[in-house]
VODO-974599 format. One record per residue (C-alpha): x, y, z. Coordinates in Angstrom, 2 decimals, always signed. Layout:
R      xx      yy      zz
R       X       Y       Z
...
This chain:
R      xx      yy      zz
R +116.66 +137.91 +177.86
R +116.22 +136.84 +181.78
R +119.09 +137.53 +184.07
R +119.69 +134.84 +186.59
R +122.52 +136.84 +188.08
R +120.27 +140.03 +188.57
R +117.16 +138.30 +189.99
R +118.77 +135.83 +192.22
R +122.00 +137.20 +192.95
R +121.20 +141.22 +192.81
R +124.33 +141.55 +190.26
R +123.93 +145.20 +188.66
R +124.42 +145.24 +184.95
R +124.45 +147.47 +182.28
R +121.19 +146.19 +180.79
R +119.25 +147.17 +184.15
R +117.69 +150.23 +182.68
R +116.89 +148.34 +179.43
R +114.98 +145.28 +180.87
R +113.86 +146.26 +184.27
R +113.45 +150.05 +184.23
R +115.84 +149.66 +187.02
R +118.83 +151.99 +186.10
R +118.49 +154.15 +189.20
R +119.36 +151.14 +191.17
R +122.49 +150.02 +189.32
R +125.91 +151.14 +190.01
R +126.89 +150.29 +186.43
R +126.67 +152.68 +183.05
R +123.72 +151.98 +181.40
R +122.62 +151.15 +177.85
R +119.56 +153.21 +178.49
R +118.12 +154.77 +181.39
R +114.65 +153.94 +180.57
R +112.94 +150.86 +179.75
R +113.20 +150.21 +175.90
R +110.20 +151.31 +173.92
R +111.93 +150.44 +170.43
R +113.03 +147.17 +169.56
R +116.58 +145.67 +169.75
R +117.26 +144.98 +166.17
R +119.27 +141.66 +165.16
R +120.56 +142.43 +161.52
R +121.88 +139.45 +159.78
R +124.38 +141.05 +157.36
R +125.01 +137.91 +155.47
R +123.79 +134.17 +154.79
R +127.44 +133.35 +154.43
R +129.22 +131.53 +156.92
R +132.71 +129.75 +157.48
R +130.87 +127.14 +159.45
R +127.70 +124.93 +158.94
R +125.81 +124.43 +162.07
R +123.29 +122.13 +162.74
R +120.87 +124.36 +164.54
R +121.63 +127.37 +162.66
R +118.21 +129.66 +162.78
R +119.37 +131.58 +159.57
R +120.10 +128.20 +157.65
R +123.59 +129.74 +156.74
R +125.79 +128.33 +154.00
R +129.40 +128.52 +153.02
R +128.84 +130.19 +149.91
R +127.61 +134.02 +149.50
R +124.09 +134.31 +148.88
R +122.87 +137.09 +146.24
R +121.01 +140.22 +147.47
R +122.89 +141.15 +150.42
R +122.22 +145.08 +151.47
R +125.33 +146.97 +150.35
R +127.55 +149.12 +152.60
R +125.57 +152.22 +151.39
R +122.14 +150.50 +151.85
R +123.21 +149.25 +155.37
R +124.30 +152.73 +156.50
R +120.89 +154.15 +155.30
R +119.24 +151.48 +157.31
R +121.28 +152.31 +160.41
R +120.10 +155.96 +160.19
R +116.58 +154.64 +159.98
R +117.46 +152.82 +163.10
R +118.82 +155.70 +164.96
R +116.31 +158.15 +163.93
R +113.61 +155.57 +165.33
R +115.58 +155.37 +168.68
R +116.47 +151.63 +168.30
R +118.96 +151.30 +171.22
R +120.78 +148.26 +170.29
R +121.95 +146.81 +166.94
R +123.36 +143.00 +167.12
R +125.51 +142.40 +163.72
R +124.84 +138.79 +163.10
R +124.94 +136.30 +160.12
R +125.74 +133.84 +158.95
R +129.14 +135.02 +160.23
R +129.24 +138.82 +160.29
R +133.11 +138.74 +159.80
R +132.90 +137.35 +156.19
R +131.80 +140.69 +155.50
R +134.76 +143.26 +154.61
R +132.84 +146.26 +155.68
R +131.81 +144.90 +159.39
R +134.27 +147.36 +160.91
R +132.77 +150.40 +158.76
R +129.16 +149.41 +159.82
R +130.18 +148.93 +163.44
R +131.69 +152.45 +163.29
R +128.65 +154.07 +161.63
R +126.34 +152.45 +164.15
R +128.27 +153.66 +167.07
R +128.55 +157.38 +165.48
R +124.79 +157.44 +165.05
R +124.13 +156.52 +168.74
R +123.27 +152.82 +168.58
R +124.82 +150.43 +170.70
R +126.87 +147.99 +168.19
R +127.11 +144.37 +169.40
R +128.30 +141.45 +167.67
R +127.15 +137.66 +167.56
R +129.97 +135.54 +166.03
R +131.23 +131.99 +166.17
R +134.40 +133.69 +167.02
R +136.72 +131.31 +164.89
R +137.93 +134.48 +162.48
R +138.67 +136.71 +165.14
R +142.24 +137.34 +165.31
R +144.12 +139.69 +167.81
R +144.13 +142.34 +164.98
R +140.52 +141.83 +164.04
R +139.53 +142.10 +167.62
R +141.35 +145.51 +167.95
R +139.79 +146.75 +164.82
R +136.48 +145.92 +166.24
R +137.47 +147.63 +169.65
R +138.41 +150.94 +167.80
R +135.35 +150.64 +165.58
R +133.31 +151.09 +169.00
R +132.07 +147.72 +169.33
R +130.56 +147.07 +172.77
R +130.29 +143.53 +173.28
R +131.08 +140.34 +171.32
R +128.89 +137.30 +171.81
R +130.83 +134.15 +171.05
R +129.16 +130.66 +170.58
R +130.41 +127.77 +172.05
R +128.04 +124.86 +172.05
R +129.78 +122.41 +174.55
R +132.96 +121.06 +174.93
R +135.46 +120.09 +171.94
R +134.16 +116.99 +170.65
R +130.15 +118.25 +170.88
R +131.06 +121.62 +169.90
R +132.80 +120.59 +166.77
R +130.05 +118.18 +165.82
R +127.34 +120.96 +166.21
R +129.64 +123.44 +163.99
R +130.33 +120.93 +161.21
R +134.30 +121.41 +161.63
R +136.85 +120.01 +163.48
R +138.97 +122.49 +165.41
R +136.05 +124.98 +165.78
R +136.23 +124.80 +169.52
R +139.76 +125.61 +169.81
R +139.37 +128.65 +167.18
R +136.28 +129.91 +169.18
R +138.55 +129.97 +172.10
R +141.34 +131.77 +170.46
R +139.01 +134.29 +169.50
R +137.37 +134.80 +172.82
R +141.03 +135.32 +174.24
R +141.96 +137.87 +171.25
R +138.62 +139.89 +172.24
R +139.46 +139.83 +176.03
R +143.16 +140.77 +175.14
R +141.78 +143.83 +173.24
R +139.87 +144.93 +175.88
R +136.32 +144.16 +174.48
R +133.41 +142.78 +176.65
R +132.84 +139.26 +175.74
R +130.22 +136.64 +176.71
R +129.85 +133.05 +175.83
R +126.81 +131.75 +173.99
R +125.35 +128.31 +174.33
R +122.30 +126.62 +172.84
R +121.08 +123.57 +174.73
R +119.98 +120.32 +173.07
R +120.09 +116.52 +174.27
R +123.55 +116.33 +172.47
R +125.42 +118.91 +174.77
R +123.32 +118.75 +177.72
R +125.89 +117.03 +179.80
R +128.48 +119.85 +178.94
R +126.78 +122.61 +180.75
R +128.78 +122.96 +183.73
R +131.91 +122.33 +181.63
R +131.33 +125.12 +179.49
R +130.39 +127.51 +182.38
R +133.51 +126.53 +184.11
R +135.47 +127.22 +180.78
R +134.25 +130.66 +180.47
R +135.56 +131.41 +184.16
R +138.95 +129.81 +183.47
R +139.14 +132.27 +180.43
R +138.13 +135.19 +182.15
R +134.76 +135.60 +180.46
R +132.01 +136.89 +183.03
R +128.82 +136.65 +180.85
R +127.06 +133.53 +179.93
R +124.06 +133.41 +177.65
R +122.15 +130.14 +177.81
R +119.68 +129.71 +174.51
R +116.71 +127.45 +174.36
R +116.57 +125.83 +170.87
R +113.97 +127.73 +168.76
R +112.49 +125.72 +165.90
R +113.71 +128.25 +163.08
R +116.04 +127.52 +160.32
R +117.82 +124.25 +160.76
R +116.87 +124.30 +164.18
R +113.26 +123.04 +162.93
R +114.98 +120.00 +162.03
R +116.23 +119.51 +165.45
R +112.64 +119.26 +167.19
R +113.44 +115.78 +168.01
R +116.44 +116.15 +169.87
R +115.28 +119.36 +172.04
R +115.33 +118.51 +175.71
R +112.18 +117.11 +177.15
R +110.60 +119.67 +179.19
R +111.76 +117.88 +182.38
R +115.40 +117.62 +181.22
R +114.94 +121.57 +180.06
R +113.83 +122.37 +183.78
R +116.60 +120.30 +185.41
R +119.21 +122.15 +183.08
R +117.97 +125.68 +183.95
R +117.88 +124.75 +187.70
R +121.50 +123.64 +187.16
R +122.47 +127.16 +185.77
R +120.61 +128.78 +188.71
R +122.50 +126.53 +191.19
R +125.90 +127.39 +189.43
R +125.29 +130.84 +189.19
R +124.59 +131.12 +192.97
R +127.44 +128.91 +193.68
R +129.91 +131.15 +191.59
R +128.58 +134.43 +193.26
R +128.95 +132.83 +196.74
R +132.56 +132.33 +196.09
R +132.86 +135.99 +195.22
R +132.72 +135.50 +191.06
R +130.36 +138.18 +189.70
R +129.31 +135.93 +186.67
R +126.50 +137.38 +184.75
R +124.22 +134.47 +183.60
R +121.25 +134.93 +181.24
R +118.30 +132.84 +179.86
R +117.27 +133.35 +176.43
R +114.29 +132.06 +174.28
R +111.81 +130.44 +176.57
R +109.78 +132.70 +179.19
R +108.80 +129.76 +180.80
R +111.88 +130.54 +182.68
R +110.59 +133.82 +184.20
R +107.93 +131.73 +186.03
R +110.39 +129.24 +187.10
R +112.75 +131.79 +188.49
R +109.94 +132.97 +191.07
R +109.46 +129.42 +191.76
R +112.89 +128.70 +192.42
R +113.54 +132.00 +194.55
R +110.44 +130.81 +196.69
R +111.43 +127.34 +197.39
R +115.39 +127.82 +197.71
R +116.01 +131.52 +198.64
R +112.60 +132.85 +200.24
R +109.58 +134.54 +199.86
R +110.78 +138.06 +199.85
R +113.30 +137.55 +197.09
R +110.34 +135.70 +195.14
R +108.44 +138.68 +195.05
R +111.43 +141.05 +194.17
R +111.87 +138.75 +191.15
R +108.17 +138.69 +190.12
R +108.22 +142.40 +190.29
R +111.30 +142.73 +187.77
R +109.94 +140.29 +185.66
R +106.54 +142.27 +185.53
R +108.78 +145.26 +184.66
R +110.39 +143.37 +181.98
R +107.05 +142.03 +180.32
R +107.47 +138.65 +178.97
R +108.17 +137.44 +175.65
R +109.63 +140.43 +173.39
R +108.43 +138.72 +169.86
R +107.20 +141.41 +167.64
R +107.57 +144.19 +170.19
R +111.12 +144.45 +171.97
R +113.15 +142.59 +169.55
R +113.18 +142.47 +165.72
R +115.35 +141.00 +162.86
R +116.35 +142.29 +159.59
R +118.01 +139.67 +157.30
R +120.83 +139.96 +154.62
R +118.45 +141.02 +151.77
R +116.31 +143.68 +154.11
R +113.33 +141.31 +154.86
R +112.10 +142.26 +158.51
R +110.97 +139.54 +160.75
R +109.50 +139.10 +164.28
R +112.49 +137.78 +165.73
R +116.08 +136.40 +164.30
R +114.38 +133.06 +164.62
R +111.24 +133.58 +162.78
R +112.84 +133.92 +159.30
R +109.89 +132.08 +157.58
R +107.63 +135.28 +157.67
R +108.64 +138.56 +156.59
R +106.76 +141.89 +157.66
R +108.27 +143.80 +154.62
R +111.49 +144.96 +153.15
R +113.62 +147.97 +154.06
R +114.46 +148.30 +150.36
R +110.68 +149.30 +149.96
R +109.61 +150.98 +153.24
R +111.48 +152.21 +156.04
R +111.94 +149.74 +159.15
R +110.15 +152.29 +161.40
R +107.14 +152.20 +158.89
R +107.28 +148.33 +158.50
R +107.44 +148.00 +162.58
R +104.53 +150.27 +163.42
R +102.29 +149.18 +160.71
R  +99.16 +148.36 +162.41
R  +97.41 +146.83 +159.35
R  +99.65 +143.59 +159.68
R  +97.62 +141.14 +161.34
R +100.24 +138.93 +162.85
R +101.85 +142.15 +164.45
R  +98.24 +143.05 +165.73
R  +97.49 +139.40 +167.02
R +100.75 +139.31 +168.81
R +100.26 +142.54 +170.60
R  +96.86 +140.88 +171.71
R  +98.26 +137.72 +172.61
R  +97.21 +136.96 +176.17
R  +93.71 +137.44 +174.91
R  +94.16 +134.50 +172.25
R  +96.39 +131.95 +174.44
R  +94.77 +128.78 +174.80
R  +95.25 +125.39 +176.56
R  +97.40 +125.47 +179.81
R  +98.45 +128.96 +178.96
R  +94.99 +130.68 +179.23
R  +94.60 +130.26 +183.04
R  +98.31 +130.41 +184.13
R  +99.18 +132.42 +186.74
R +102.31 +133.56 +185.32
R +100.81 +134.92 +181.87
R +101.95 +138.46 +182.65
R +105.71 +137.76 +182.94
R +105.54 +134.87 +180.21
R +103.00 +135.68 +177.88
R +102.96 +132.19 +176.36
R +106.91 +131.99 +175.59
R +107.60 +130.91 +172.16
R +104.75 +131.46 +169.46
R +107.15 +129.99 +167.14
R +107.53 +126.80 +168.93
R +103.72 +126.63 +169.34
R +102.98 +127.35 +165.79
R +105.79 +124.69 +164.52
R +104.62 +121.92 +166.86
R +101.01 +122.37 +166.99
R +100.17 +124.47 +163.95
R  +98.45 +127.08 +166.27
R +100.08 +130.38 +166.84
R  +98.30 +130.63 +170.34
R  +98.73 +126.80 +171.64
R +100.90 +126.37 +174.51
R +104.79 +126.29 +174.12
R +105.65 +122.58 +173.70
R +108.71 +123.52 +175.76
R +106.89 +124.89 +178.93
R +108.16 +122.72 +181.62
R +106.03 +124.27 +184.74
R +103.93 +121.84 +186.41
R +100.29 +122.21 +186.59
R +100.21 +122.68 +190.11
R +102.63 +125.85 +189.68
R +100.47 +127.35 +187.11
R  +97.15 +127.01 +188.23
R  +97.18 +127.47 +191.98
R  +96.06 +131.05 +193.32
R  +98.47 +130.74 +196.28
R +102.14 +130.38 +196.29
R +103.20 +126.80 +195.01
R +104.14 +124.48 +197.69
R +105.74 +122.26 +195.15
R +109.53 +121.45 +194.77
R +111.29 +123.48 +192.20
R +113.73 +120.90 +191.29
């Protein structure tokens, strides 16, 4: 994740230590005091979902799939993650609220010292369930809204999904749960970006996560409706502008970019063009501390059957199964050729990535998109929207960032 509000508006956040090794600079209580050395783990508790979203990376279905980790297996997994030092576990799906033991697992994670957070479509969250999640120790609920009512419901495959998600957001806020809004952009909903940001402000939500489409699960079928690089750049600029606009009005909205580390380079260029060279240098410094795309290093995924993946989007490749080996043993396995090559990725990047001056803060962005489109793990990310002049010059770019 790349925080626009931190980098451009100097907003303190609880993830400053985790992402930028900047806990001492923040006035907020921190997730961790030091930059993470163990991955944030996404756990897809189930493949079942009450909706059927066209861009679902997990290819979730409305029916229960066989082989889900049991409650006891889940607790053993959480024990291993805690002993390994995992800072955060993100309970996801499918839709995690279809599992009756979600509250029990959230509580267990919290008791073991792992920060439990939730990724949900929000439609099943009632006031009672929001209070149960809060009481179990949930620290954050990220609720997906992919556009205004008509477009969101088309994405979700169900009329009324937008209204149900908003009710879930309100229930979480009323229960005192920190709540954020998650939005994945495509050609179909790009025009709704401002409306969605305005919606979160109207509802009292102060965190917005802007997701780029990654090409996993059913998302791989939407490559043709992903934004063009030029349109993607315009959307990121719009969110930067909106963030600054809200902060200038005294609204402390936290906005984050997820899934495309070309955004890191763009934020340096944006800061240089619209704010100033000092800010651009500060932004670049934080992003160097962040370390670029985290795939295979600072983020991991475990699916409902216990298979370990490089990220939640890369479901087609398994590193191993936690029923056979502990997660920690799988993640530390130096003999896995893909893990090893990803750790050395900057040595193998080719095309325009090979000589990019922002390589240290981007690291080639999405290797999954490169593999899906180019059948080459180290080809340029097809959704890099940076201009050649920006990535090849040895001096600060004079190009416009718009």
